[in-house]
C-alpha positions as CSV (number, residue, x, y, z in Angstrom):
1,M,4.9,41.1,22.9
2,K,3.7,44.7,21.8
3,D,3.9,43.4,18.2
4,S,0.9,40.9,19.3
5,V,-0.9,43.8,21.1
6,Q,-1.2,46.2,18.5
7,A,-2.7,43.4,16.2
8,T,-5.4,42.4,19.0
9,T,-6.1,45.9,19.5
10,A,-6.5,46.6,15.3
11,K,-8.6,43.4,15.2
12,A,-10.6,44.4,17.8
13,T,-10.9,47.7,16.6
14,R,-11.9,46.8,12.8
15,S,-14.2,43.9,14.4
16,L,-16.0,47.1,15.8
17,K,-17.3,48.8,13.0
18,W,-18.1,45.4,11.7
19,S,-20.3,45.0,14.6
20,A,-22.2,48.3,14.6
21,L,-22.3,48.1,10.1
22,T,-24.3,44.8,11.3
23,E,-26.6,46.5,14.4
24,I,-27.1,49.4,11.6
25,V,-28.4,46.9,9.0
26,S,-31.4,44.3,11.5
27,R,-32.1,47.5,13.0
28,T,-33.1,49.0,9.7
29,A,-34.1,46.3,7.3
30,S,-37.2,44.7,9.7
31,P,-39.0,48.5,9.8
32,I,-38.7,48.8,5.8
33,V,-40.4,45.1,5.5
34,L,-42.9,46.1,7.9
35,V,-43.5,49.2,6.1
36,V,-44.4,47.8,3.6
37,L,-46.1,44.4,5.1
38,A,-48.2,46.6,7.1
39,R,-49.9,48.0,4.0
40,L,-51.0,44.8,3.0
41,L,-51.8,43.0,6.1
42,T,-54.0,43.6,9.7
43,P,-53.0,44.8,12.9
44,D,-55.1,41.2,14.3
45,D,-51.8,39.9,11.5
46,F,-49.2,41.7,13.4
47,G,-51.5,40.4,16.8
48,V,-50.6,36.2,16.7
49,V,-47.2,36.8,15.5
50,A,-46.2,39.0,18.3
51,T,-48.9,36.5,20.6
52,S,-46.4,33.9,19.1
53,M,-43.0,35.7,19.8
54,I,-43.6,36.0,23.4
55,A,-43.9,32.5,24.5
56,I,-41.0,31.8,21.8
57,S,-38.4,34.6,22.7
58,L,-39.6,33.0,26.3
59,S,-38.4,29.1,24.7
60,Q,-35.3,31.0,23.6
61,M,-33.5,31.1,26.9
62,F,-33.9,27.0,27.8
63,W,-32.5,25.6,25.3
64,D,-29.7,27.8,24.5
65,A,-29.0,27.9,28.5
66,G,-26.6,30.3,28.7
67,L,-24.4,28.3,26.5
68,S,-23.3,30.7,23.4
69,K,-21.8,33.4,25.8
70,A,-20.0,30.4,28.0
71,L,-18.3,29.2,25.0
72,V,-17.2,32.9,23.6
73,Q,-15.5,32.9,26.9
74,T,-14.8,29.3,27.9
75,Q,-10.9,28.2,28.8
76,E,-12.0,24.2,28.0
77,P,-10.3,22.7,25.3
78,L,-12.8,24.9,22.4
79,D,-13.5,21.8,20.0
80,E,-14.3,19.9,23.4
81,A,-16.8,23.8,24.2
82,S,-17.9,23.2,21.2
83,N,-19.3,19.7,20.5
84,V,-20.8,20.1,23.9
85,V,-22.7,23.3,23.2
86,F,-23.8,21.8,19.6
87,W,-25.5,18.3,20.9
88,T,-27.2,20.3,24.8
89,N,-28.5,23.1,22.3
90,T,-29.3,21.1,19.7
91,F,-31.0,18.4,22.6
92,L,-33.0,21.6,24.2
93,G,-34.2,23.0,21.3
94,V,-35.8,20.1,20.3
95,L,-37.4,19.7,23.6
96,V,-38.0,22.8,24.2
97,Y,-40.0,22.9,20.7
98,L,-42.0,19.9,21.6
99,V,-43.2,21.3,24.7
100,L,-44.1,24.2,22.9
101,L,-45.6,21.9,20.2
102,L,-48.4,20.4,22.4
103,S,-49.0,23.8,25.1
104,A,-49.7,26.0,21.5
105,P,-53.2,25.4,22.3
106,L,-53.0,26.7,26.4
107,I,-50.7,29.4,25.1
108,A,-53.7,31.2,22.6
109,T,-55.9,30.5,25.4
110,F,-54.0,32.3,28.1
111,F,-53.6,35.0,25.5
112,H,-57.9,34.8,24.2
113,S,-56.2,34.4,20.7
114,P,-57.2,31.1,19.1
115,A,-55.2,32.3,16.0
116,S,-51.9,32.0,17.3
117,G,-51.8,27.8,17.9
118,P,-51.4,27.0,14.4
119,V,-49.0,30.0,13.7
120,L,-47.0,29.4,17.3
121,R,-46.6,25.6,16.2
122,V,-45.2,26.7,12.2
123,L,-43.7,29.6,14.2
124,G,-41.7,27.8,16.5
125,L,-39.6,25.4,14.7
126,Q,-36.5,28.3,14.2
127,I,-36.0,27.1,17.6
128,I,-34.3,23.5,16.6
129,I,-33.0,26.0,13.4
130,G,-31.5,28.4,15.8
131,S,-30.0,25.9,18.1
132,L,-28.4,24.2,14.8
133,T,-26.2,27.6,14.0
134,S,-25.6,28.6,17.6
135,V,-21.9,27.0,18.0
136,Q,-21.1,28.7,14.9
137,Q,-22.6,32.4,15.4
138,A,-20.8,32.3,19.1
139,L,-17.1,31.0,17.4
140,F,-17.5,34.3,14.7
141,I,-17.9,36.2,17.8
142,R,-15.0,34.8,20.0
143,D,-12.5,35.6,16.4
144,L,-13.7,38.7,16.4
145,D,-15.4,38.2,12.7
146,F,-17.9,40.4,12.8
147,R,-17.2,41.0,9.1
148,G,-18.4,37.4,8.6
149,L,-21.0,38.3,10.8
150,F,-22.1,42.0,9.1
151,W,-22.1,39.3,5.6
152,I,-24.8,37.3,6.8
153,K,-26.4,39.6,8.2
154,L,-26.9,41.6,4.9
155,L,-28.0,38.3,3.2
156,T,-30.7,37.7,5.2
157,A,-31.6,40.9,6.2
158,F,-34.0,41.8,3.8
159,F,-34.3,37.6,2.6
160,P,-37.5,37.5,5.0
161,G,-39.7,40.3,2.8
162,L,-39.2,38.2,-0.5
163,F,-41.6,35.3,0.8
164,S,-43.3,37.7,2.9
165,I,-44.3,40.4,0.4
166,P,-45.5,38.4,-1.7
167,M,-47.8,36.3,0.3
168,A,-49.1,39.5,1.7
169,F,-50.1,40.7,-1.6
170,F,-51.8,37.4,-2.5
171,G,-53.7,37.2,0.2
172,Y,-52.2,34.6,2.4
173,G,-52.8,36.7,5.7
174,V,-50.4,35.8,9.0
175,W,-49.1,33.0,7.2
176,A,-46.7,35.4,5.3
177,L,-45.0,37.1,8.2
178,V,-44.8,32.6,9.4
179,A,-42.9,32.3,6.5
180,G,-40.8,34.9,5.9
181,S,-39.6,34.4,9.1
182,I,-38.9,30.6,8.7
183,A,-37.2,31.6,5.3
184,G,-34.8,34.4,6.7
185,Q,-33.4,31.5,9.2
186,L,-33.1,28.8,6.4
187,L,-31.0,30.9,4.8
188,N,-29.4,32.3,8.1
189,L,-28.7,28.7,9.1
190,L,-27.0,27.5,5.4
191,L,-24.9,30.6,5.5
192,L,-23.4,30.2,8.9
193,W,-22.6,26.4,8.0
194,N,-21.1,27.5,5.0
195,Y,-19.1,29.5,6.3
196,S,-17.7,28.2,9.2
197,S,-15.2,24.9,9.2
198,W,-16.3,24.2,12.0
199,R,-18.4,20.6,12.2
200,P,-19.6,18.9,15.3
201,K,-18.2,15.4,16.5
202,F,-20.0,12.7,18.1
203,Q,-18.5,13.3,21.5
204,Y,-19.4,14.4,24.6
205,N,-17.1,15.7,27.5
206,V,-19.3,15.0,30.4
207,P,-17.0,17.8,33.1
208,C,-16.5,20.4,30.6
209,A,-20.8,20.3,30.2
210,R,-20.7,20.9,33.8
211,K,-18.4,23.8,34.0
212,M,-20.1,25.3,31.0
213,L,-23.3,24.8,32.5
214,C,-22.7,26.7,35.4
215,F,-21.2,29.7,33.9
216,G,-25.0,29.7,31.5
217,L,-26.9,29.4,34.2
218,W,-25.9,32.6,35.7
219,V,-26.2,34.3,31.3
220,M,-30.1,32.7,32.1
221,A,-30.8,34.2,34.9
222,E,-29.6,37.7,33.5
223,A,-31.6,36.7,30.0
224,F,-34.8,36.2,32.2
225,G,-34.5,39.8,33.5
226,G,-34.0,41.4,30.0
227,W,-37.4,39.6,29.0
228,L,-39.4,40.6,31.6
229,I,-37.8,43.9,30.8
230,M,-39.1,43.2,26.6
231,W,-42.0,41.3,27.2
232,G,-43.6,42.4,30.5
233,D,-46.0,44.8,30.1
234,G,-46.1,42.8,26.4
235,L,-47.3,40.2,28.2
236,V,-49.9,41.9,30.3
237,V,-51.3,43.8,27.1
238,G,-51.6,40.6,25.3
239,K,-53.6,38.6,27.9
240,Y,-55.6,41.8,28.5
241,L,-56.1,43.7,25.8
242,G,-54.9,42.1,23.0
243,F,-52.0,43.2,20.5
244,M,-52.7,45.8,17.9
245,I,-50.7,48.0,15.8
């Protein structure tokens, strides 16, 4: 028993170190790429993407429905719970993207930004991509395998810049940012599926789904509060003043 506790403590300590490294990479890579892009793109280009990200970040709460965190903590049979999360998130991801696809012109009108409509429709594809990776990422966290997540984050951190910077240099404007973002999400999808041994099965445990959704709804409510703190001022600024860098 004592050996088991010591092993768990050691694993948690190692995971904390890798988690800190992952946070450092995620917070340093993006600014470095943005510094380069800021010299090649206009403030309006960044503003259009910022407008789109408000809607996409809000929609993320609905396609995930708090199920990723529920999977990390669930006491249900892991394989059954993983299938519930995968199929629920995939269904909700497609549904939310279709809503975003149809409402893009209305969102663009709300922000007085006609250019954000087409951008939102393309950038919104990362909703579906994200829904296909939620289980694998949650399982890495559940197993305290932050080392694996670190290498995935490291490989994907600078990858968007390989698309965005050349496209910005050749005058593609806002689409350089869009292409970089989608490319980064696709690489993240490929790496998570490659490094994770879990694969979905065509099964769905309804009682398990009910229990996880009950937990997930509280997580989603908390996430909405976080969204208001993070994006609430941006929503008002984008509506009445527009985004400027």
